[in-house]
C-alpha positions as CSV (number, residue, x, y, z in Angstrom):
1,M,-48.3,3.1,44.5
2,S,-47.0,-0.4,45.5
3,V,-46.8,-3.1,42.8
4,R,-46.8,-6.8,43.4
5,E,-46.6,-8.8,40.2
6,L,-44.8,-11.6,38.5
7,V,-43.0,-10.7,35.2
8,V,-42.3,-13.9,33.2
9,L,-39.1,-13.6,31.2
10,G,-38.8,-17.2,30.0
11,T,-40.7,-20.5,30.2
12,A,-38.7,-23.2,28.4
13,S,-37.3,-26.3,29.9
14,Q,-33.8,-27.4,29.0
15,V,-33.5,-25.7,25.7
16,P,-35.1,-22.5,24.3
17,T,-37.5,-22.7,21.4
18,R,-38.7,-20.2,18.8
19,H,-41.3,-18.9,21.2
20,R,-39.9,-19.6,24.6
21,N,-36.7,-18.3,26.2
22,H,-34.8,-20.1,28.9
23,N,-36.2,-19.6,32.4
24,G,-36.4,-16.2,34.1
25,Y,-38.9,-14.7,36.5
26,L,-39.0,-11.3,38.2
27,L,-41.2,-10.8,41.2
28,R,-41.9,-7.1,41.9
29,W,-42.8,-6.7,45.5
30,D,-43.5,-3.1,46.3
31,G,-40.1,-1.3,45.9
32,E,-38.0,-4.5,45.5
33,G,-37.3,-6.9,42.7
34,L,-36.5,-10.6,43.1
35,L,-35.1,-12.3,40.0
36,F,-35.5,-16.1,40.0
37,D,-33.5,-18.6,37.9
38,P,-32.0,-16.3,35.2
39,G,-31.3,-18.7,32.3
40,E,-29.5,-17.8,29.1
41,G,-30.9,-14.7,27.4
42,T,-32.4,-13.2,30.5
43,Q,-30.7,-9.9,30.1
44,R,-32.4,-9.4,26.7
45,Q,-35.7,-10.6,28.0
46,M,-35.5,-8.0,30.8
47,L,-35.1,-5.3,28.1
48,R,-38.1,-6.6,26.2
49,A,-40.2,-6.7,29.4
50,G,-39.1,-3.2,30.6
51,V,-37.1,-4.5,33.5
52,A,-34.0,-2.6,34.4
53,A,-30.9,-3.8,36.3
54,H,-31.8,-1.1,38.9
55,D,-35.0,-3.1,39.6
56,L,-33.1,-6.0,41.1
57,N,-32.5,-6.5,44.8
58,R,-32.2,-10.2,45.0
59,I,-31.2,-13.1,42.7
60,C,-32.6,-16.5,43.7
61,V,-31.2,-19.6,41.9
62,T,-32.9,-22.9,42.5
63,H,-30.1,-25.1,41.1
64,F,-27.2,-25.0,38.7
65,H,-28.6,-26.6,35.5
66,G,-27.9,-24.3,32.6
67,D,-31.5,-23.4,31.8
68,H,-31.8,-21.9,35.3
69,S,-28.5,-20.2,35.7
70,L,-26.5,-19.5,32.5
71,G,-27.9,-16.0,32.4
72,L,-26.2,-15.1,35.7
73,A,-23.0,-13.9,34.0
74,G,-24.8,-11.4,31.8
75,V,-27.2,-10.2,34.6
76,I,-24.3,-9.7,37.1
77,Q,-22.2,-7.8,34.6
78,R,-25.2,-5.6,33.6
79,I,-25.8,-4.8,37.3
80,N,-22.2,-3.5,37.4
81,L,-22.3,-1.8,34.1
82,D,-25.4,0.2,35.1
83,R,-23.8,0.9,38.5
84,V,-26.9,-0.2,40.5
85,P,-26.8,2.0,43.6
86,H,-28.0,-0.5,46.1
87,E,-26.8,-3.8,47.4
88,V,-27.9,-6.9,45.5
89,T,-28.0,-10.3,47.3
90,A,-27.6,-13.6,45.5
91,H,-29.1,-16.9,47.0
92,Y,-28.2,-20.2,45.5
93,P,-27.4,-23.8,46.7
94,E,-24.1,-23.7,48.6
95,S,-23.1,-27.0,46.9
96,G,-22.9,-25.1,43.6
97,Q,-20.5,-22.4,44.8
98,R,-18.0,-23.3,42.2
99,F,-20.6,-22.8,39.4
100,F,-21.6,-19.5,40.9
101,D,-18.0,-18.3,41.0
102,R,-17.4,-19.3,37.4
103,L,-20.5,-17.5,36.2
104,R,-19.8,-14.4,38.3
105,Y,-16.3,-14.1,36.9
106,A,-17.0,-15.7,33.4
107,T,-15.2,-12.8,31.7
108,A,-13.3,-9.6,32.6
109,Y,-15.4,-6.6,33.7
110,R,-15.2,-3.8,36.3
111,E,-17.0,-4.5,39.6
112,T,-18.8,-1.4,40.7
113,V,-21.7,-2.9,42.8
114,R,-21.8,-4.7,46.1
115,L,-23.0,-8.2,45.3
116,T,-23.6,-10.2,48.5
117,E,-23.3,-13.9,48.2
118,A,-25.8,-15.7,50.6
119,P,-25.7,-19.4,49.6
120,V,-28.4,-21.8,50.9
121,A,-27.2,-24.8,52.8
122,A,-30.5,-26.0,54.5
123,D,-34.2,-25.4,54.9
124,G,-35.0,-22.2,56.7
125,V,-35.3,-18.4,56.6
126,L,-32.9,-16.6,54.4
127,A,-33.9,-13.0,55.0
128,R,-36.3,-10.8,57.0
129,T,-37.2,-7.4,55.7
130,G,-39.8,-4.8,56.5
131,G,-41.9,-6.2,53.7
132,Y,-41.4,-10.0,53.7
133,T,-39.7,-13.0,55.0
134,L,-37.8,-15.1,52.4
135,E,-37.3,-18.8,53.1
136,A,-36.0,-21.9,51.2
137,R,-36.9,-25.5,51.1
138,R,-35.0,-28.5,49.7
139,L,-36.5,-30.1,46.6
140,S,-35.9,-33.5,44.9
141,H,-33.8,-33.2,41.7
142,P,-30.7,-35.0,40.4
143,V,-28.7,-31.9,41.6
144,E,-29.2,-30.0,44.8
145,S,-32.2,-27.7,44.3
146,Y,-34.2,-25.3,46.6
147,G,-37.5,-23.6,46.2
148,Y,-38.3,-20.2,47.6
149,R,-41.2,-18.8,49.5
150,L,-42.0,-15.2,50.3
151,T,-44.4,-14.3,53.2
152,E,-45.7,-11.0,54.2
153,A,-46.4,-10.6,57.9
154,D,-50.1,-10.5,58.9
155,G,-51.5,-7.1,59.6
156,R,-54.6,-5.5,61.0
157,R,-57.7,-4.2,59.3
158,M,-59.7,-1.7,61.4
159,L,-63.5,-2.1,61.3
160,P,-65.3,1.3,61.1
161,D,-68.6,0.0,62.4
162,R,-67.0,-1.5,65.5
163,L,-64.9,1.6,66.1
164,A,-68.1,3.7,65.8
165,A,-70.0,1.4,68.2
166,H,-67.3,1.9,70.8
167,G,-67.0,5.6,70.2
168,I,-63.4,5.4,69.0
169,K,-62.5,8.0,66.4
170,G,-59.8,10.5,65.3
171,P,-56.4,10.2,67.1
172,D,-57.8,7.4,69.4
173,V,-57.8,5.0,66.4
174,G,-54.1,5.3,66.1
175,R,-53.7,5.0,69.9
176,I,-55.5,1.7,70.1
177,Q,-53.5,0.4,67.2
178,R,-50.3,1.3,69.0
179,E,-51.2,0.3,72.6
180,G,-53.6,-2.6,71.9
181,S,-56.4,-1.4,74.1
182,L,-58.2,1.8,75.0
183,N,-60.7,2.4,77.9
184,G,-61.4,-1.3,78.3
185,V,-61.8,-1.9,74.5
186,S,-59.2,-4.3,73.0
187,L,-57.8,-4.1,69.5
188,D,-59.4,-7.4,68.7
189,D,-62.8,-5.8,69.5
190,V,-62.5,-3.3,66.7
191,S,-60.3,-5.0,64.1
192,E,-59.5,-8.2,62.4
193,V,-56.4,-9.9,61.1
194,R,-55.4,-9.0,57.6
195,R,-53.6,-12.0,56.3
196,G,-50.3,-11.2,54.6
197,Q,-49.7,-12.1,51.0
198,R,-47.7,-15.2,50.1
199,F,-45.7,-16.3,47.0
200,A,-43.9,-19.5,46.2
201,F,-41.5,-20.5,43.5
202,V,-41.0,-24.2,42.8
203,M,-38.8,-25.4,39.9
204,D,-37.2,-28.7,38.9
205,T,-38.3,-31.3,41.4
206,R,-40.2,-34.5,41.9
207,L,-43.1,-34.6,44.4
208,C,-41.6,-34.2,47.9
209,D,-42.3,-32.6,51.3
210,G,-40.6,-29.4,50.2
211,V,-43.0,-28.8,47.4
212,H,-46.0,-29.1,49.7
213,A,-44.4,-26.9,52.4
214,L,-43.6,-24.1,49.8
215,A,-47.1,-24.2,48.3
216,D,-49.1,-24.3,51.5
217,G,-51.7,-21.5,51.5
218,V,-49.9,-19.2,49.0
219,D,-51.7,-16.6,46.9
220,L,-49.5,-17.1,43.9
221,L,-47.6,-20.3,43.1
222,V,-45.2,-20.5,40.2
223,I,-44.4,-24.1,39.6
224,E,-42.8,-26.3,36.9
225,S,-45.0,-28.6,34.9
226,T,-42.4,-30.0,32.5
227,F,-44.4,-33.0,31.4
228,L,-47.9,-34.0,30.6
229,G,-49.5,-37.0,32.3
230,E,-48.7,-39.5,29.7
231,D,-45.0,-38.9,30.4
232,E,-45.2,-39.2,34.1
233,Q,-42.5,-41.9,34.3
234,L,-40.1,-39.6,32.4
235,A,-40.9,-36.9,35.0
236,V,-40.0,-39.2,37.9
237,E,-36.8,-40.3,36.2
238,H,-35.6,-36.8,35.5
239,G,-36.8,-35.1,38.6
240,H,-39.8,-33.2,37.3
241,L,-43.5,-32.7,37.7
242,T,-46.4,-33.2,35.4
243,A,-49.2,-30.6,35.0
244,G,-51.6,-32.8,36.9
245,Q,-49.2,-33.3,39.8
246,A,-48.5,-29.5,40.0
247,A,-52.2,-28.8,40.0
248,T,-52.9,-31.4,42.6
249,V,-50.3,-29.8,44.9
250,A,-52.0,-26.4,44.3
251,R,-55.5,-27.9,45.0
252,D,-54.5,-29.5,48.2
253,A,-52.5,-26.4,49.4
254,G,-55.3,-24.0,48.8
255,V,-53.4,-21.9,46.2
256,R,-55.4,-19.0,44.9
257,H,-53.5,-18.5,41.6
258,L,-51.5,-21.3,39.9
259,V,-48.9,-20.4,37.3
260,L,-47.6,-23.4,35.3
261,T,-44.3,-23.0,33.5
262,H,-41.0,-24.8,32.4
263,F,-42.5,-26.7,29.5
264,S,-40.7,-29.4,27.6
265,Q,-40.1,-28.6,23.9
266,R,-41.8,-31.9,23.0
267,Y,-45.2,-30.4,23.4
268,S,-46.8,-27.9,21.0
269,E,-50.2,-27.4,22.6
270,P,-50.1,-25.4,25.8
271,E,-53.9,-25.7,26.2
272,E,-53.3,-29.4,27.2
273,F,-51.4,-28.3,30.3
274,E,-54.5,-26.3,31.4
275,R,-56.8,-29.2,30.6
276,Q,-54.9,-31.7,32.6
277,A,-54.5,-29.3,35.5
278,R,-58.3,-28.7,35.6
279,A,-58.8,-32.5,35.3
280,A,-56.7,-32.9,38.5
281,G,-59.3,-30.8,40.4
282,Y,-57.7,-27.4,40.7
283,E,-60.5,-24.8,40.6
284,G,-58.6,-21.6,41.4
285,E,-57.2,-19.0,38.9
286,L,-54.9,-20.8,36.5
287,T,-52.3,-19.4,34.1
288,V,-50.2,-21.3,31.5
289,A,-47.3,-19.0,31.4
290,H,-45.8,-17.5,28.2
291,D,-42.8,-15.2,27.8
292,L,-43.3,-11.6,28.8
293,L,-46.5,-12.3,30.6
294,R,-47.3,-10.2,33.7
295,V,-49.3,-11.8,36.5
296,P,-50.5,-9.7,39.5
297,V,-50.4,-11.2,42.9
298,P,-54.0,-11.7,43.9
299,K,-55.6,-8.9,46.0
300,R,-56.1,-9.6,49.6
301,R,-59.5,-11.1,50.5
């Protein structure tokens, strides 16, 4: 049975705390796993969350600040130690190639796995697979940063009442799906579009066009909310979002489930992030992330 869920491995901004590890997020998408921003300690958090190196197909790094990338060395070495049998692809800002190289070869180990480097140099599509299209958008942070968006292609939902009304049954159902029409009846007459699911991952950034483009119409949005509203000026200066800003983006984009994360250690009350997000007018499903949380991608409507 296919599984589509977010596994939260870490939620701290800049430094880990007693209760929050550095960043790390795994998206399970059917038979694939996409690991986003593996900060320090991600390998151990994977163990605690029941995530194996064999689960990883892609690693997506938004930018090369330590809390989003220092775990790369351990994760890459674990992939090789466990002899993952399939190709693993790494996406990261091309401008940070020197940092990726240093982390990939931080210590001596035996390479046994094909790790494909696919750096990101501009907005656009990174990969098309049978299950999704992965694209990147530039964000606004003191170092080059990209957010990621995963989109499933739209499908078709057959409507039994309309099929029956046109006398279409048995093998003819498959035939009209393949050929688009049957005896003067079009596929549109007996089916409707089944919208593909969509996911977006937005980390360290100020408000910018890229944030809105990534969030537009997604089912599940994982987005940083480093600061609370009273510290909005700090957020702007350091290239971050507040909980209220993140929620406003989600509200205007029609996001179904909003996941807030990447919290500054200065705050001890996570409930305040939810309160400020609701005050901004977001009415959809809302989660203030904590380590080892699992969040399912919302079911199709």
